[in-house]
C-alpha positions as CSV (number, residue, x, y, z in Angstrom):
1,M,-10.1,8.3,85.9
2,N,-13.3,10.4,85.7
3,K,-14.2,13.2,83.2
4,G,-12.4,15.9,85.2
5,D,-9.2,13.9,85.3
6,L,-9.4,13.2,81.6
7,I,-9.9,16.9,80.9
8,N,-6.8,17.7,83.0
9,A,-4.8,15.1,81.2
10,I,-5.8,16.4,77.7
11,A,-5.1,20.0,78.8
12,T,-1.6,19.0,80.1
13,E,-0.7,16.9,77.1
14,T,-1.8,19.3,74.5
15,E,-0.8,22.5,76.4
16,M,-4.4,23.6,76.0
17,S,-6.6,25.4,78.5
18,K,-8.9,23.3,80.6
19,S,-12.0,24.9,79.0
20,G,-10.6,24.2,75.6
21,A,-9.9,20.5,76.5
22,E,-13.4,20.2,77.9
23,A,-14.9,21.5,74.7
24,V,-12.8,19.0,72.7
25,L,-13.9,16.1,74.9
26,N,-17.6,17.2,74.8
27,A,-17.4,17.5,71.0
28,F,-15.9,14.0,70.7
29,V,-18.6,12.5,72.9
30,S,-21.3,14.3,71.0
31,S,-19.9,13.2,67.7
32,V,-19.6,9.6,68.7
33,T,-23.1,9.6,70.2
34,G,-24.6,11.2,67.0
35,A,-22.9,8.6,64.8
36,L,-24.2,5.7,66.9
37,K,-27.7,7.2,66.9
38,G,-27.5,7.3,63.1
39,G,-26.6,3.7,63.0
40,D,-22.9,4.2,62.1
41,K,-19.8,2.6,63.6
42,V,-17.0,4.8,64.8
43,T,-13.5,3.3,64.3
44,L,-10.4,4.8,65.7
45,T,-7.5,2.7,64.2
46,G,-5.3,1.4,66.9
47,F,-7.7,2.3,69.7
48,G,-11.0,0.6,69.0
49,T,-14.5,0.6,67.6
50,F,-17.7,2.0,69.0
51,S,-20.9,0.3,67.6
52,I,-24.5,-0.5,68.4
53,S,-25.6,-4.0,69.4
54,N,-29.2,-5.2,69.2
55,R,-30.5,-7.2,72.1
56,A,-33.6,-9.4,71.4
57,A,-36.6,-9.4,73.7
58,R,-36.4,-12.1,76.3
59,M,-38.0,-13.5,79.5
60,G,-36.5,-12.6,82.8
61,R,-37.4,-12.8,86.5
62,N,-38.2,-10.2,89.0
63,P,-35.5,-10.9,91.6
64,K,-37.8,-9.7,94.5
65,T,-40.8,-11.9,93.7
66,G,-39.4,-14.5,91.3
67,E,-42.3,-13.6,88.9
68,P,-41.5,-14.0,85.2
69,I,-41.4,-10.7,83.2
70,Q,-40.9,-9.7,79.6
71,I,-37.8,-7.7,78.9
72,K,-38.1,-5.5,75.8
73,A,-35.7,-5.6,72.8
74,S,-33.1,-2.8,73.0
75,K,-30.1,-1.3,71.4
76,V,-27.0,-0.9,73.5
77,P,-23.6,0.8,72.8
78,K,-20.6,-1.5,72.5
79,F,-16.9,-0.9,72.4
80,K,-14.3,-3.3,71.0
81,A,-10.7,-2.5,71.9
82,G,-8.3,-2.3,68.9
83,A,-4.9,-4.1,68.7
84,G,-2.9,-1.0,69.6
85,L,-4.9,-0.5,72.8
86,K,-4.6,-4.2,73.7
87,V,-0.9,-4.2,73.3
88,A,-0.5,-0.9,75.3
89,V,-2.3,-2.2,78.4
90,K,-0.5,-5.6,78.6
């Protein structure tokens, strides 16, 4: 399912226009992104939790040359499925 399919599904389930459903989806994505940028977690009970994970700096290898390279520390988004979602997809 891609973004267009998700917009169609939201519009159908809520009997909303596609443009309205797209606005809702964009607002959701923007809100979650803003919260994560601010260092907050976003928890949707029964669905899951969006959070930020810190990766430490480490040594890696250039796959083409085999030369060791330093990989910088970074922050990456993470999603952990909730119990309701896990049960629903079994």
